[in-house]
N, CA, C, O and CB atoms as a CASP TS submission, in Angstrom:
PFRMAT TS
TARGET T0000
AUTHOR 0000-0000-0000
METHOD Language model
MODEL 1
PARENT N/A
ATOM      1  N   UNK     1       0.855  -1.193   0.020  1.00  0.00           N
ATOM      2  CA  UNK     1      -0.017   0.004   0.000  1.00  0.00           C
ATOM      3  C   UNK     1       0.904   1.243   0.015  1.00  0.00           C
ATOM      4  O   UNK     1       2.030   1.215   0.513  1.00  0.00           O
ATOM      5  CB  UNK     1      -1.036   0.018   1.254  1.00  0.00           C
ATOM      6  N   UNK     2       0.366   2.311  -0.554  1.00  0.00           N
ATOM      7  CA  UNK     2       1.111   3.562  -0.575  1.00  0.00           C
ATOM      8  C   UNK     2       0.203   4.720  -0.116  1.00  0.00           C
ATOM      9  O   UNK     2      -0.963   4.784  -0.505  1.00  0.00           O
ATOM     10  CB  UNK     2       1.676   3.835  -2.001  1.00  0.00           C
ATOM     11  N   UNK     3       0.733   5.619   0.700  1.00  0.00           N
ATOM     12  CA  UNK     3      -0.060   6.725   1.151  1.00  0.00           C
ATOM     13  C   UNK     3      -0.300   7.737   0.008  1.00  0.00           C
ATOM     14  O   UNK     3       0.455   7.821  -0.961  1.00  0.00           O
ATOM     15  CB  UNK     3       0.622   7.397   2.338  1.00  0.00           C
ATOM     16  N   UNK     4      -1.389   8.491   0.181  1.00  0.00           N
ATOM     17  CA  UNK     4      -1.745   9.541  -0.785  1.00  0.00           C
ATOM     18  C   UNK     4      -1.478  10.887  -0.131  1.00  0.00           C
ATOM     19  O   UNK     4      -1.937  11.144   0.982  1.00  0.00           O
ATOM     20  CB  UNK     4      -3.251   9.424  -1.245  1.00  0.00           C
ATOM     21  N   UNK     5      -0.714  11.769  -0.841  1.00  0.00           N
ATOM     22  CA  UNK     5      -0.360  13.065  -0.297  1.00  0.00           C
ATOM     23  C   UNK     5      -1.660  13.816   0.032  1.00  0.00           C
ATOM     24  O   UNK     5      -2.630  13.751  -0.723  1.00  0.00           O
ATOM     25  CB  UNK     5       0.534  13.876  -1.303  1.00  0.00           C
ATOM     26  N   UNK     6      -1.666  14.529   1.169  1.00  0.00           N
ATOM     27  CA  UNK     6      -2.816  15.361   1.602  1.00  0.00           C
ATOM     28  C   UNK     6      -4.087  14.519   1.859  1.00  0.00           C
ATOM     29  O   UNK     6      -5.192  15.056   1.780  1.00  0.00           O
ATOM     30  CB  UNK     6      -3.118  16.439   0.528  1.00  0.00           C
ATOM     31  N   UNK     7      -3.958  13.249   2.154  1.00  0.00           N
ATOM     32  CA  UNK     7      -5.095  12.395   2.407  1.00  0.00           C
ATOM     33  C   UNK     7      -4.725  11.391   3.567  1.00  0.00           C
ATOM     34  O   UNK     7      -3.552  11.147   3.854  1.00  0.00           O
ATOM     35  CB  UNK     7      -5.512  11.630   1.073  1.00  0.00           C
ATOM     36  N   UNK     8      -5.774  10.840   4.198  1.00  0.00           N
ATOM     37  CA  UNK     8      -5.509   9.860   5.195  1.00  0.00           C
ATOM     38  C   UNK     8      -5.622   8.407   4.676  1.00  0.00           C
ATOM     39  O   UNK     8      -5.416   7.456   5.430  1.00  0.00           O
ATOM     40  CB  UNK     8      -6.437  10.074   6.331  1.00  0.00           C
ATOM     41  N   UNK     9      -5.948   8.257   3.396  1.00  0.00           N
ATOM     42  CA  UNK     9      -6.083   6.921   2.827  1.00  0.00           C
ATOM     43  C   UNK     9      -4.804   6.417   2.175  1.00  0.00           C
ATOM     44  O   UNK     9      -3.870   7.172   1.904  1.00  0.00           O
ATOM     45  CB  UNK     9      -7.192   6.909   1.819  1.00  0.00           C
ATOM     46  N   UNK    10      -4.801   5.093   1.933  1.00  0.00           N
ATOM     47  CA  UNK    10      -3.744   4.493   1.140  1.00  0.00           C
ATOM     48  C   UNK    10      -4.350   3.684  -0.047  1.00  0.00           C
ATOM     49  O   UNK    10      -5.491   3.233   0.053  1.00  0.00           O
ATOM     50  CB  UNK    10      -2.859   3.577   2.041  1.00  0.00           C
ATOM     51  N   UNK    11      -3.640   3.507  -1.110  1.00  0.00           N
ATOM     52  CA  UNK    11      -4.143   2.711  -2.248  1.00  0.00           C
ATOM     53  C   UNK    11      -3.035   1.680  -2.585  1.00  0.00           C
ATOM     54  O   UNK    11      -1.866   1.882  -2.258  1.00  0.00           O
ATOM     55  CB  UNK    11      -4.500   3.649  -3.527  1.00  0.00           C
ATOM     56  N   UNK    12      -3.434   0.572  -3.247  1.00  0.00           N
ATOM     57  CA  UNK    12      -2.426  -0.428  -3.638  1.00  0.00           C
ATOM     58  C   UNK    12      -1.373   0.203  -4.486  1.00  0.00           C
ATOM     59  O   UNK    12      -1.678   1.112  -5.257  1.00  0.00           O
ATOM     60  CB  UNK    12      -3.062  -1.594  -4.386  1.00  0.00           C
ATOM     61  N   UNK    13      -0.117  -0.244  -4.380  1.00  0.00           N
ATOM     62  CA  UNK    13       1.014   0.305  -5.081  1.00  0.00           C
ATOM     63  C   UNK    13       0.852   0.242  -6.617  1.00  0.00           C
ATOM     64  O   UNK    13       1.270   1.164  -7.317  1.00  0.00           O
ATOM     65  CB  UNK    13       2.262  -0.428  -4.658  1.00  0.00           C
ATOM     66  N   UNK    14       0.249  -0.837  -7.138  1.00  0.00           N
ATOM     67  CA  UNK    14       0.120  -1.009  -8.572  1.00  0.00           C
ATOM     68  C   UNK    14      -1.138  -0.433  -9.173  1.00  0.00           C
ATOM     69  O   UNK    14      -1.558  -0.865 -10.246  1.00  0.00           O
ATOM     70  CB  UNK    14       0.186  -2.426  -8.892  1.00  0.00           C
ATOM     71  N   UNK    15      -1.758   0.542  -8.505  1.00  0.00           N
ATOM     72  CA  UNK    15      -2.986   1.150  -9.037  1.00  0.00           C
ATOM     73  C   UNK    15      -2.723   2.031 -10.246  1.00  0.00           C
ATOM     74  O   UNK    15      -1.842   2.891 -10.246  1.00  0.00           O
ATOM     75  CB  UNK    15      -3.671   1.965  -7.962  1.00  0.00           C
ATOM     76  N   UNK    16      -3.523   1.783 -11.278  1.00  0.00           N
ATOM     77  CA  UNK    16      -3.455   2.552 -12.531  1.00  0.00           C
ATOM     78  C   UNK    16      -4.253   3.841 -12.415  1.00  0.00           C
ATOM     79  O   UNK    16      -3.783   4.906 -12.817  1.00  0.00           O
ATOM     80  CB  UNK    16      -3.979   1.714 -13.715  1.00  0.00           C
ATOM     81  N   UNK    17      -5.445   3.748 -11.871  1.00  0.00           N
ATOM     82  CA  UNK    17      -6.365   4.910 -11.755  1.00  0.00           C
ATOM     83  C   UNK    17      -7.085   4.854 -10.421  1.00  0.00           C
ATOM     84  O   UNK    17      -7.580   3.801 -10.020  1.00  0.00           O
ATOM     85  CB  UNK    17      -7.406   4.934 -12.928  1.00  0.00           C
ATOM     86  N   UNK    18      -7.143   5.985  -9.734  1.00  0.00           N
ATOM     87  CA  UNK    18      -7.878   6.055  -8.463  1.00  0.00           C
ATOM     88  C   UNK    18      -8.557   7.382  -8.339  1.00  0.00           C
ATOM     89  O   UNK    18      -8.039   8.378  -8.842  1.00  0.00           O
ATOM     90  CB  UNK    18      -6.950   5.828  -7.269  1.00  0.00           C
ATOM     91  N   UNK    19      -9.661   7.442  -7.709  1.00  0.00           N
ATOM     92  CA  UNK    19     -10.367   8.650  -7.382  1.00  0.00           C
ATOM     93  C   UNK    19     -10.416   8.800  -5.864  1.00  0.00           C
ATOM     94  O   UNK    19     -10.737   7.855  -5.144  1.00  0.00           O
ATOM     95  CB  UNK    19     -11.782   8.639  -7.989  1.00  0.00           C
ATOM     96  N   UNK    20     -10.102   9.965  -5.403  1.00  0.00           N
ATOM     97  CA  UNK    20     -10.201  10.293  -4.024  1.00  0.00           C
ATOM     98  C   UNK    20     -11.474  11.085  -3.883  1.00  0.00           C
ATOM     99  O   UNK    20     -11.645  12.096  -4.565  1.00  0.00           O
ATOM    100  CB  UNK    20      -8.959  11.067  -3.516  1.00  0.00           C
ATOM    101  N   UNK    21     -12.382  10.655  -3.012  1.00  0.00           N
ATOM    102  CA  UNK    21     -13.691  11.285  -2.932  1.00  0.00           C
ATOM    103  C   UNK    21     -14.137  11.416  -1.467  1.00  0.00           C
ATOM    104  O   UNK    21     -13.698  10.671  -0.591  1.00  0.00           O
ATOM    105  CB  UNK    21     -14.725  10.475  -3.742  1.00  0.00           C
ATOM    106  N   UNK    22     -15.056  12.426  -1.229  1.00  0.00           N
ATOM    107  CA  UNK    22     -15.630  12.692   0.026  1.00  0.00           C
ATOM    108  C   UNK    22     -17.095  12.356  -0.024  1.00  0.00           C
ATOM    109  O   UNK    22     -17.823  12.839  -0.891  1.00  0.00           O
ATOM    110  CB  UNK    22     -15.401  14.112   0.425  1.00  0.00           C
ATOM    111  N   UNK    23     -17.532  11.530   0.903  1.00  0.00           N
ATOM    112  CA  UNK    23     -18.971  11.209   0.989  1.00  0.00           C
ATOM    113  C   UNK    23     -19.768  12.394   1.425  1.00  0.00           C
ATOM    114  O   UNK    23     -19.470  12.984   2.463  1.00  0.00           O
ATOM    115  CB  UNK    23     -19.218  10.059   1.944  1.00  0.00           C
ATOM    116  N   UNK    24     -20.769  12.765   0.675  1.00  0.00           N
ATOM    117  CA  UNK    24     -21.577  13.926   1.013  1.00  0.00           C
ATOM    118  C   UNK    24     -22.945  13.512   1.592  1.00  0.00           C
ATOM    119  O   UNK    24     -23.471  14.173   2.488  1.00  0.00           O
ATOM    120  CB  UNK    24     -21.770  14.805  -0.230  1.00  0.00           C
ATOM    121  N   UNK    25     -23.508  12.418   1.073  1.00  0.00           N
ATOM    122  CA  UNK    25     -24.832  12.000   1.522  1.00  0.00           C
ATOM    123  C   UNK    25     -25.090  10.566   1.089  1.00  0.00           C
ATOM    124  O   UNK    25     -24.637  10.121   0.034  1.00  0.00           O
ATOM    125  CB  UNK    25     -25.926  12.940   0.968  1.00  0.00           C
ATOM    126  N   UNK    26     -25.859   9.829   1.967  1.00  0.00           N
ATOM    127  CA  UNK    26     -26.282   8.491   1.600  1.00  0.00           C
ATOM    128  C   UNK    26     -27.800   8.437   1.750  1.00  0.00           C
ATOM    129  O   UNK    26     -28.376   8.850   2.757  1.00  0.00           O
ATOM    130  CB  UNK    26     -25.573   7.398   2.481  1.00  0.00           C
ATOM    131  N   UNK    27     -28.421   7.901   0.683  1.00  0.00           N
ATOM    132  CA  UNK    27     -29.901   7.872   0.650  1.00  0.00           C
ATOM    133  C   UNK    27     -30.348   6.440   0.403  1.00  0.00           C
ATOM    134  O   UNK    27     -29.733   5.725  -0.387  1.00  0.00           O
ATOM    135  CB  UNK    27     -30.477   8.834  -0.463  1.00  0.00           C
ATOM    136  N   UNK    28     -31.432   6.011   1.086  1.00  0.00           N
ATOM    137  CA  UNK    28     -32.074   4.768   0.788  1.00  0.00           C
ATOM    138  C   UNK    28     -32.929   4.928  -0.443  1.00  0.00           C
ATOM    139  O   UNK    28     -33.794   5.802  -0.506  1.00  0.00           O
ATOM    140  CB  UNK    28     -32.897   4.287   1.964  1.00  0.00           C
ATOM    141  N   UNK    29     -32.687   4.092  -1.407  1.00  0.00           N
ATOM    142  CA  UNK    29     -33.491   4.102  -2.710  1.00  0.00           C
ATOM    143  C   UNK    29     -33.942   2.706  -2.910  1.00  0.00           C
ATOM    144  O   UNK    29     -33.212   1.858  -3.424  1.00  0.00           O
ATOM    145  CB  UNK    29     -32.644   4.614  -3.997  1.00  0.00           C
ATOM    146  N   UNK    30     -35.221   2.457  -2.479  1.00  0.00           N
ATOM    147  CA  UNK    30     -35.760   1.072  -2.576  1.00  0.00           C
ATOM    148  C   UNK    30     -34.914   0.207  -1.690  1.00  0.00           C
ATOM    149  O   UNK    30     -34.725   0.496  -0.509  1.00  0.00           O
ATOM    150  CB  UNK    30     -35.759   0.523  -4.065  1.00  0.00           C
ATOM    151  N   UNK    31     -34.381  -0.909  -2.293  1.00  0.00           N
ATOM    152  CA  UNK    31     -33.557  -1.840  -1.499  1.00  0.00           C
ATOM    153  C   UNK    31     -32.062  -1.591  -1.713  1.00  0.00           C
ATOM    154  O   UNK    31     -31.232  -2.465  -1.465  1.00  0.00           O
ATOM    155  CB  UNK    31     -33.897  -3.299  -1.863  1.00  0.00           C
ATOM    156  N   UNK    32     -31.735  -0.369  -2.182  1.00  0.00           N
ATOM    157  CA  UNK    32     -30.360   0.009  -2.424  1.00  0.00           C
ATOM    158  C   UNK    32     -29.984   1.224  -1.543  1.00  0.00           C
ATOM    159  O   UNK    32     -30.863   1.865  -0.967  1.00  0.00           O
ATOM    160  CB  UNK    32     -30.149   0.326  -3.929  1.00  0.00           C
ATOM    161  N   UNK    33     -28.725   1.523  -1.444  1.00  0.00           N
ATOM    162  CA  UNK    33     -28.253   2.799  -0.821  1.00  0.00           C
ATOM    163  C   UNK    33     -27.486   3.551  -1.862  1.00  0.00           C
ATOM    164  O   UNK    33     -26.530   3.028  -2.434  1.00  0.00           O
ATOM    165  CB  UNK    33     -27.353   2.553   0.459  1.00  0.00           C
ATOM    166  N   UNK    34     -27.895   4.795  -2.123  1.00  0.00           N
ATOM    167  CA  UNK    34     -27.169   5.672  -3.065  1.00  0.00           C
ATOM    168  C   UNK    34     -26.235   6.572  -2.258  1.00  0.00           C
ATOM    169  O   UNK    34     -26.616   7.276  -1.322  1.00  0.00           O
ATOM    170  CB  UNK    34     -28.169   6.537  -3.941  1.00  0.00           C
ATOM    171  N   UNK    35     -24.960   6.487  -2.708  1.00  0.00           N
ATOM    172  CA  UNK    35     -23.947   7.318  -2.043  1.00  0.00           C
ATOM    173  C   UNK    35     -23.613   8.491  -2.967  1.00  0.00           C
ATOM    174  O   UNK    35     -23.234   8.273  -4.118  1.00  0.00           O
ATOM    175  CB  UNK    35     -22.650   6.481  -1.698  1.00  0.00           C
ATOM    176  N   UNK    36     -23.740   9.677  -2.505  1.00  0.00           N
ATOM    177  CA  UNK    36     -23.422  10.892  -3.226  1.00  0.00           C
ATOM    178  C   UNK    36     -22.068  11.388  -2.773  1.00  0.00           C
ATOM    179  O   UNK    36     -21.866  11.669  -1.591  1.00  0.00           O
ATOM    180  CB  UNK    36     -24.504  11.968  -3.014  1.00  0.00           C
ATOM    181  N   UNK    37     -21.143  11.497  -3.704  1.00  0.00           N
ATOM    182  CA  UNK    37     -19.755  11.839  -3.287  1.00  0.00           C
ATOM    183  C   UNK    37     -19.252  13.079  -4.149  1.00  0.00           C
ATOM    184  O   UNK    37     -19.728  13.362  -5.249  1.00  0.00           O
ATOM    185  CB  UNK    37     -18.764  10.542  -3.487  1.00  0.00           C
ATOM    186  N   UNK    38     -18.315  13.728  -3.570  1.00  0.00           N
ATOM    187  CA  UNK    38     -17.596  14.782  -4.312  1.00  0.00           C
ATOM    188  C   UNK    38     -16.231  14.252  -4.638  1.00  0.00           C
ATOM    189  O   UNK    38     -15.494  13.862  -3.733  1.00  0.00           O
ATOM    190  CB  UNK    38     -17.495  16.121  -3.497  1.00  0.00           C
ATOM    191  N   UNK    39     -15.865  14.222  -5.909  1.00  0.00           N
ATOM    192  CA  UNK    39     -14.524  13.727  -6.270  1.00  0.00           C
ATOM    193  C   UNK    39     -13.528  14.849  -6.045  1.00  0.00           C
ATOM    194  O   UNK    39     -13.628  15.913  -6.656  1.00  0.00           O
ATOM    195  CB  UNK    39     -14.471  13.225  -7.763  1.00  0.00           C
ATOM    196  N   UNK    40     -12.565  14.607  -5.162  1.00  0.00           N
ATOM    197  CA  UNK    40     -11.580  15.624  -4.790  1.00  0.00           C
ATOM    198  C   UNK    40     -10.322  15.563  -5.628  1.00  0.00           C
ATOM    199  O   UNK    40      -9.658  16.575  -5.857  1.00  0.00           O
ATOM    200  CB  UNK    40     -11.217  15.480  -3.345  1.00  0.00           C
ATOM    201  N   UNK    41      -9.993  14.322  -6.098  1.00  0.00           N
ATOM    202  CA  UNK    41      -8.720  14.199  -6.863  1.00  0.00           C
ATOM    203  C   UNK    41      -8.725  12.926  -7.634  1.00  0.00           C
ATOM    204  O   UNK    41      -9.227  11.906  -7.161  1.00  0.00           O
ATOM    205  CB  UNK    41      -7.483  14.244  -5.937  1.00  0.00           C
ATOM    206  N   UNK    42      -8.151  12.968  -8.864  1.00  0.00           N
ATOM    207  CA  UNK    42      -7.937  11.812  -9.712  1.00  0.00           C
ATOM    208  C   UNK    42      -6.435  11.525  -9.692  1.00  0.00           C
ATOM    209  O   UNK    42      -5.614  12.430  -9.842  1.00  0.00           O
ATOM    210  CB  UNK    42      -8.472  12.054 -11.180  1.00  0.00           C
ATOM    211  N   UNK    43      -6.088  10.239  -9.504  1.00  0.00           N
ATOM    212  CA  UNK    43      -4.658   9.876  -9.607  1.00  0.00           C
ATOM    213  C   UNK    43      -4.494   8.820 -10.701  1.00  0.00           C
ATOM    214  O   UNK    43      -5.308   7.902 -10.808  1.00  0.00           O
ATOM    215  CB  UNK    43      -4.102   9.339  -8.227  1.00  0.00           C
ATOM    216  N   UNK    44      -3.459   8.949 -11.499  1.00  0.00           N
ATOM    217  CA  UNK    44      -3.218   8.010 -12.565  1.00  0.00           C
ATOM    218  C   UNK    44      -1.759   7.761 -12.809  1.00  0.00           C
ATOM    219  O   UNK    44      -0.915   8.646 -12.674  1.00  0.00           O
ATOM    220  CB  UNK    44      -3.849   8.483 -13.801  1.00  0.00           C
ATOM    221  N   UNK    45      -1.480   6.505 -13.180  1.00  0.00           N
ATOM    222  CA  UNK    45      -0.141   6.135 -13.505  1.00  0.00           C
ATOM    223  C   UNK    45      -0.183   5.260 -14.771  1.00  0.00           C
ATOM    224  O   UNK    45      -0.453   4.063 -14.672  1.00  0.00           O
ATOM    225  CB  UNK    45       0.534   5.402 -12.312  1.00  0.00           C
ATOM    226  N   UNK    46       0.073   5.824 -15.938  1.00  0.00           N
ATOM    227  CA  UNK    46      -0.010   5.124 -17.212  1.00  0.00           C
ATOM    228  C   UNK    46       0.982   4.020 -17.343  1.00  0.00           C
ATOM    229  O   UNK    46       0.842   3.180 -18.232  1.00  0.00           O
ATOM    230  CB  UNK    46       0.172   6.066 -18.323  1.00  0.00           C
ATOM    231  N   UNK    47       1.999   3.977 -16.485  1.00  0.00           N
ATOM    232  CA  UNK    47       3.007   2.853 -16.580  1.00  0.00           C
ATOM    233  C   UNK    47       2.455   1.563 -15.987  1.00  0.00           C
ATOM    234  O   UNK    47       3.023   0.497 -16.225  1.00  0.00           O
ATOM    235  CB  UNK    47       4.337   3.230 -15.836  1.00  0.00           C
ATOM    236  N   UNK    48       1.396   1.622 -15.245  1.00  0.00           N
ATOM    237  CA  UNK    48       0.772   0.414 -14.654  1.00  0.00           C
ATOM    238  C   UNK    48      -0.251  -0.148 -15.601  1.00  0.00           C
ATOM    239  O   UNK    48      -0.878   0.609 -16.342  1.00  0.00           O
ATOM    240  CB  UNK    48       0.111   0.729 -13.291  1.00  0.00           C
ATOM    241  N   UNK    49      -0.451  -1.493 -15.607  1.00  0.00           N
ATOM    242  CA  UNK    49      -1.375  -2.157 -16.444  1.00  0.00           C
ATOM    243  C   UNK    49      -2.760  -2.113 -15.750  1.00  0.00           C
ATOM    244  O   UNK    49      -2.845  -2.325 -14.540  1.00  0.00           O
ATOM    245  CB  UNK    49      -0.904  -3.606 -16.736  1.00  0.00           C
ATOM    246  N   UNK    50      -3.829  -1.843 -16.502  1.00  0.00           N
ATOM    247  CA  UNK    50      -5.176  -1.899 -15.915  1.00  0.00           C
ATOM    248  C   UNK    50      -5.637  -3.369 -15.801  1.00  0.00           C
ATOM    249  O   UNK    50      -5.380  -4.165 -16.704  1.00  0.00           O
ATOM    250  CB  UNK    50      -6.192  -1.067 -16.783  1.00  0.00           C
ATOM    251  N   UNK    51      -6.299  -3.721 -14.723  1.00  0.00           N
ATOM    252  CA  UNK    51      -6.791  -5.063 -14.550  1.00  0.00           C
ATOM    253  C   UNK    51      -8.295  -5.023 -14.652  1.00  0.00           C
ATOM    254  O   UNK    51      -8.934  -4.050 -14.254  1.00  0.00           O
ATOM    255  CB  UNK    51      -6.332  -5.666 -13.209  1.00  0.00           C
ATOM    256  N   UNK    52      -8.866  -6.114 -15.201  1.00  0.00           N
ATOM    257  CA  UNK    52     -10.316  -6.255 -15.389  1.00  0.00           C
ATOM    258  C   UNK    52     -10.749  -7.627 -14.908  1.00  0.00           C
ATOM    259  O   UNK    52      -9.977  -8.585 -14.861  1.00  0.00           O
ATOM    260  CB  UNK    52     -10.715  -6.047 -16.879  1.00  0.00           C
ATOM    261  N   UNK    53     -12.028  -7.670 -14.554  1.00  0.00           N
ATOM    262  CA  UNK    53     -12.599  -8.938 -14.071  1.00  0.00           C
ATOM    263  C   UNK    53     -13.169  -9.677 -15.322  1.00  0.00           C
ATOM    264  O   UNK    53     -13.811  -9.058 -16.170  1.00  0.00           O
ATOM    265  CB  UNK    53     -13.747  -8.682 -12.946  1.00  0.00           C
ATOM    266  N   UNK    54     -12.925 -10.993 -15.415  1.00  0.00           N
ATOM    267  CA  UNK    54     -13.387 -11.799 -16.477  1.00  0.00           C
ATOM    268  C   UNK    54     -14.155 -12.992 -15.896  1.00  0.00           C
ATOM    269  O   UNK    54     -13.990 -13.347 -14.729  1.00  0.00           O
ATOM    270  CB  UNK    54     -12.224 -12.245 -17.355  1.00  0.00           C
ATOM    271  N   UNK    55     -14.976 -13.582 -16.716  1.00  0.00           N
ATOM    272  CA  UNK    55     -15.720 -14.848 -16.354  1.00  0.00           C
ATOM    273  C   UNK    55     -16.440 -14.699 -15.042  1.00  0.00           C
ATOM    274  O   UNK    55     -16.267 -15.524 -14.146  1.00  0.00           O
ATOM    275  CB  UNK    55     -14.756 -16.064 -16.261  1.00  0.00           C
ATOM    276  N   UNK    56     -17.285 -13.613 -14.901  1.00  0.00           N
ATOM    277  CA  UNK    56     -18.018 -13.432 -13.719  1.00  0.00           C
ATOM    278  C   UNK    56     -17.218 -13.218 -12.508  1.00  0.00           C
ATOM    279  O   UNK    56     -17.565 -13.678 -11.420  1.00  0.00           O
ATOM    280  CB  UNK    56     -18.847 -14.513 -13.525  1.00  0.00           C
ATOM    281  N   UNK    57     -16.132 -12.514 -12.682  1.00  0.00           N
ATOM    282  CA  UNK    57     -15.186 -12.118 -11.565  1.00  0.00           C
ATOM    283  C   UNK    57     -14.388 -13.302 -11.064  1.00  0.00           C
ATOM    284  O   UNK    57     -13.817 -13.240  -9.975  1.00  0.00           O
ATOM    285  CB  UNK    57     -15.966 -11.497 -10.365  1.00  0.00           C
ATOM    286  N   UNK    58     -14.331 -14.422 -11.861  1.00  0.00           N
ATOM    287  CA  UNK    58     -13.515 -15.531 -11.404  1.00  0.00           C
ATOM    288  C   UNK    58     -12.073 -15.393 -11.798  1.00  0.00           C
ATOM    289  O   UNK    58     -11.229 -16.167 -11.345  1.00  0.00           O
ATOM    290  CB  UNK    58     -14.049 -16.806 -11.929  1.00  0.00           C
ATOM    291  N   UNK    59     -11.766 -14.411 -12.645  1.00  0.00           N
ATOM    292  CA  UNK    59     -10.374 -14.209 -13.092  1.00  0.00           C
ATOM    293  C   UNK    59     -10.135 -12.702 -13.231  1.00  0.00           C
ATOM    294  O   UNK    59     -10.997 -11.966 -13.711  1.00  0.00           O
ATOM    295  CB  UNK    59     -10.089 -14.961 -14.466  1.00  0.00           C
ATOM    296  N   UNK    60      -8.931 -12.253 -12.796  1.00  0.00           N
ATOM    297  CA  UNK    60      -8.543 -10.873 -12.933  1.00  0.00           C
ATOM    298  C   UNK    60      -7.329 -10.856 -13.832  1.00  0.00           C
ATOM    299  O   UNK    60      -6.351 -11.555 -13.566  1.00  0.00           O
ATOM    300  CB  UNK    60      -8.256 -10.204 -11.552  1.00  0.00           C
ATOM    301  N   UNK    61      -7.373 -10.058 -14.908  1.00  0.00           N
ATOM    302  CA  UNK    61      -6.232  -9.993 -15.856  1.00  0.00           C
ATOM    303  C   UNK    61      -6.260  -8.675 -16.617  1.00  0.00           C
ATOM    304  O   UNK    61      -7.235  -7.928 -16.525  1.00  0.00           O
ATOM    305  CB  UNK    61      -6.268 -11.190 -16.861  1.00  0.00           C
ATOM    306  N   UNK    62      -5.247  -8.393 -17.335  1.00  0.00           N
ATOM    307  CA  UNK    62      -5.200  -7.233 -18.229  1.00  0.00           C
ATOM    308  C   UNK    62      -6.176  -7.461 -19.391  1.00  0.00           C
ATOM    309  O   UNK    62      -6.633  -8.574 -19.654  1.00  0.00           O
ATOM    310  CB  UNK    62      -3.742  -6.991 -18.763  1.00  0.00           C
ATOM    311  N   UNK    63      -6.468  -6.347 -20.068  1.00  0.00           N
ATOM    312  CA  UNK    63      -7.431  -6.500 -21.198  1.00  0.00           C
ATOM    313  C   UNK    63      -6.841  -7.265 -22.390  1.00  0.00           C
ATOM    314  O   UNK    63      -7.558  -7.913 -23.152  1.00  0.00           O
ATOM    315  CB  UNK    63      -7.899  -5.117 -21.676  1.00  0.00           C
ATOM    316  N   UNK    64      -5.527  -7.169 -22.525  1.00  0.00           N
ATOM    317  CA  UNK    64      -4.813  -7.899 -23.591  1.00  0.00           C
ATOM    318  C   UNK    64      -3.861  -8.849 -22.927  1.00  0.00           C
ATOM    319  O   UNK    64      -2.922  -8.424 -22.254  1.00  0.00           O
ATOM    320  CB  UNK    64      -4.049  -6.933 -24.564  1.00  0.00           C
ATOM    321  N   UNK    65      -4.090 -10.135 -23.107  1.00  0.00           N
ATOM    322  CA  UNK    65      -3.181 -11.127 -22.509  1.00  0.00           C
ATOM    323  C   UNK    65      -2.269 -11.732 -23.559  1.00  0.00           C
ATOM    324  O   UNK    65      -2.696 -12.063 -24.665  1.00  0.00           O
ATOM    325  CB  UNK    65      -3.976 -12.238 -21.808  1.00  0.00           C
ATOM    326  N   UNK    66      -0.998 -11.869 -23.187  1.00  0.00           N
ATOM    327  CA  UNK    66      -0.012 -12.304 -24.164  1.00  0.00           C
ATOM    328  C   UNK    66       0.173 -13.738 -24.198  1.00  0.00           C
ATOM    329  O   UNK    66       0.980 -14.238 -24.982  1.00  0.00           O
ATOM    330  CB  UNK    66       1.256 -11.691 -23.923  1.00  0.00           C
TER
END
């Protein structure tokens, strides 16, 4: 894990894209809860490979496998 500057959270070291957000409100909507957030910061590192879930989340891999 790595700390985020000016934040109390940490994210995984190999993260390609992250959003730092502040929860503003939570509402019950039927049998769901809607979380309304303010996005404070986007972080990105294009040198990292993006990972995706495949086969109903039974596999995690890059979009292009070699």
